C-alpha positions as CSV (number, residue, x, y, z in Angstrom):
1,M,82.1,138.3,92.4
2,N,79.9,136.0,94.5
3,R,80.4,137.4,98.0
4,P,78.1,140.3,99.0
5,L,79.8,143.6,99.4
6,P,80.3,144.8,102.9
7,R,78.5,147.9,104.1
8,L,80.0,150.9,102.2
9,D,80.0,154.0,104.5
10,P,78.9,156.8,102.2
11,A,81.0,159.4,104.1
12,A,84.1,157.3,103.5
13,T,83.4,156.4,99.8
14,A,84.2,158.1,96.5
15,L,82.9,157.0,93.1
16,V,85.9,157.5,90.7
17,L,85.1,157.3,86.9
18,I,87.9,157.2,84.4
19,D,88.1,158.9,81.0
20,L,84.5,159.1,80.0
21,Q,85.3,161.8,77.5
22,H,84.6,162.2,73.8
23,M,87.8,160.7,72.4
24,V,87.6,157.6,74.6
25,V,83.9,157.0,74.4
26,S,84.0,157.2,70.6
27,R,86.2,154.1,70.3
28,D,84.9,150.5,69.8
29,T,85.0,148.7,73.1
30,A,84.3,145.3,74.5
31,P,82.7,143.3,76.1
32,R,80.2,146.1,76.0
33,P,79.8,149.3,74.0
34,A,81.2,152.5,75.5
35,M,77.8,154.1,75.8
36,E,76.6,151.2,77.9
37,V,79.5,151.9,80.2
38,V,78.4,155.5,80.4
39,R,74.8,154.5,81.2
40,N,75.9,152.2,83.9
41,C,78.3,154.8,85.4
42,S,75.4,157.3,85.3
43,R,73.3,154.9,87.4
44,L,76.1,154.9,90.0
45,V,76.3,158.7,89.9
46,T,72.5,159.1,90.3
47,A,72.6,156.7,93.4
48,A,75.8,158.2,94.9
49,R,74.9,161.9,95.1
50,P,71.9,161.7,97.4
51,L,74.0,159.6,99.9
52,G,76.8,162.1,100.0
53,I,79.2,159.8,98.2
54,L,81.9,161.9,96.5
55,V,81.8,161.8,92.7
56,V,85.1,162.1,90.9
57,K,85.3,162.5,87.2
58,V,88.8,161.9,85.7
59,R,89.8,162.9,82.2
60,V,93.1,162.9,80.3
61,A,94.2,166.1,78.6
62,F,97.3,167.9,77.5
63,E,98.6,171.4,77.1
64,P,98.1,173.0,73.6
65,D,101.8,172.7,72.8
66,R,101.7,169.0,73.8
67,G,104.8,169.6,75.9
68,D,103.4,167.4,78.7
69,V,102.9,164.3,76.5
70,L,105.1,161.4,77.4
71,R,107.8,160.7,74.8
72,Q,109.4,157.3,75.2
73,D,111.0,154.6,73.0
74,I,108.2,152.0,72.8
75,D,107.2,149.2,70.4
76,E,103.6,150.4,69.9
77,S,103.2,154.2,69.8
78,Y,99.9,156.0,70.4
79,S,99.2,159.6,69.7
80,P,96.3,161.2,71.6
81,S,93.6,162.8,69.5
82,T,93.9,166.4,68.6
83,A,90.3,166.8,67.5
84,P,88.4,169.7,69.0
85,G,86.7,168.8,72.3
86,W,88.4,165.4,72.5
87,H,89.3,165.9,76.1
88,E,85.8,167.1,77.3
89,L,83.6,164.8,79.3
90,V,80.6,163.4,77.5
91,E,77.3,165.0,78.2
92,E,76.1,162.3,80.7
93,M,79.3,162.9,82.7
94,Q,79.3,166.6,83.0
95,P,80.2,167.6,86.5
96,A,77.5,168.8,89.0
97,E,78.1,171.0,92.0
98,G,80.2,169.1,94.5
99,D,81.9,166.8,92.0
100,V,85.7,166.7,91.8
101,V,87.2,166.9,88.3
102,V,90.8,165.5,87.9
103,T,92.9,166.0,84.8
104,K,95.7,163.5,84.3
105,R,98.4,163.2,81.6
106,Q,99.0,159.5,81.6
107,W,97.0,156.3,82.2
108,G,96.8,156.5,86.0
109,A,94.9,159.2,87.8
110,F,97.2,159.7,90.9
111,Y,100.6,160.7,89.6
112,G,100.9,164.5,89.1
113,T,97.3,165.2,90.0
114,N,95.4,166.4,93.1
115,L,93.4,163.1,93.4
116,D,95.0,161.7,96.5
117,L,94.8,165.1,98.3
118,E,91.1,165.5,97.4
119,L,90.3,162.1,98.7
120,R,92.3,162.2,101.9
121,R,91.1,165.6,103.0
122,R,87.5,164.5,102.5
123,G,88.1,161.2,104.5
124,R,87.4,159.0,101.5
125,T,89.1,155.6,102.0
126,T,87.0,153.4,99.8
127,L,87.0,153.9,96.0
128,V,84.3,152.6,93.6
129,L,86.0,152.4,90.2
130,G,84.6,152.4,86.6
131,G,85.4,153.8,83.2
132,I,87.4,153.1,80.1
133,A,89.7,151.4,79.4
134,T,89.6,148.6,81.9
135,N,93.2,147.6,81.5
136,F,94.7,151.0,81.0
137,G,93.2,154.0,82.8
138,V,91.1,152.0,85.3
139,E,93.7,149.3,86.1
140,S,96.5,151.9,86.4
141,T,94.5,154.0,88.8
142,A,93.5,150.9,90.7
143,R,97.1,149.8,91.1
144,D,98.1,153.2,92.3
145,A,95.2,153.3,94.8
146,W,96.0,149.9,96.1
147,E,99.6,151.0,96.8
148,R,98.2,154.0,98.7
149,N,96.1,151.7,100.9
150,Y,92.6,152.6,99.5
151,Q,89.9,149.9,99.7
152,L,88.8,149.2,96.1
153,V,85.5,148.2,94.7
154,L,85.9,147.4,90.9
155,V,82.6,147.5,89.0
156,E,82.9,145.1,86.1
157,D,79.9,146.2,84.1
158,A,80.8,149.9,84.5
159,M,84.0,149.2,82.5
160,A,85.1,148.2,79.0
161,A,88.4,147.8,77.1
162,L,89.5,147.7,73.5
163,S,89.0,143.9,73.4
164,S,87.1,141.4,75.5
165,G,90.4,139.5,76.2
166,A,92.0,142.6,77.7
167,H,89.0,143.3,79.8
168,E,88.7,139.8,81.1
169,F,92.3,139.4,82.0
170,A,92.2,142.5,84.2
171,V,88.9,141.5,85.8
172,Q,89.8,137.9,86.4
173,R,93.6,138.1,87.1
174,I,94.4,141.5,88.4
175,F,91.4,143.1,90.1
176,P,90.7,140.3,92.5
177,R,94.2,140.9,94.0
178,L,93.5,144.7,94.4
179,G,89.9,144.7,95.8
180,R,86.4,143.5,95.4
181,V,85.1,142.8,91.9
182,C,81.3,143.3,91.5
183,T,78.5,144.7,89.4
184,V,76.5,147.9,89.3
185,A,73.6,146.0,91.0
186,D,75.9,144.8,93.8
187,V,77.1,148.4,94.5
188,L,73.5,149.8,94.4
189,A,72.4,147.1,96.9
190,A,75.3,147.9,99.2
191,W,74.6,151.6,99.1
192,A,70.9,150.9,99.7
193,G,71.9,148.9,102.8
194,S,74.2,151.6,104.0
195,A,71.4,154.2,103.6
196,A,69.0,152.1,105.5
197,S,71.4,151.6,108.4
198,T,72.3,155.3,108.7
199,P,70.6,156.9,111.8
200,T,68.3,159.8,111.1
201,G,67.3,162.8,113.3
């Protein structure tokens, strides 16, 4: 997290934010509260849009009959919430015109969705990732993106997990092998530099 980020070409970059929806944001997270993650992601969105960086909002949701929920023999089961509106993005993450909204049905955002198609047809080869949870939705999406040869920028303070240990393991052990680990401030500085170097007229 010490090396400055390279220039990030806005036309080749997408900001991909994972699962900032009511059910997820309502949970206790670490090393920072979920709403701090939302605020930091909002800063990235605010900076990205004027530069023409594609903003992608990812959420997890299922059909009303739950027929598309995974059913496997596992040691620790987890049943997604059925509370009204659980799958809706929080107010701060409501999509604006030009945003792409992706609905997934598992941790990662690529399998069974149109994410890869949306990115490739728009020429987006660099992904700036944030969201909740660091070691589930974000990490699964990052691994899938890495296998598809996307350049990854993983924004540590725009993420949180259900425990500090889980977050730190992903940030320290997994993410450095997938891309560049950085902060919101690092990304904003790289985008500012990109904007300054873009010819006008």
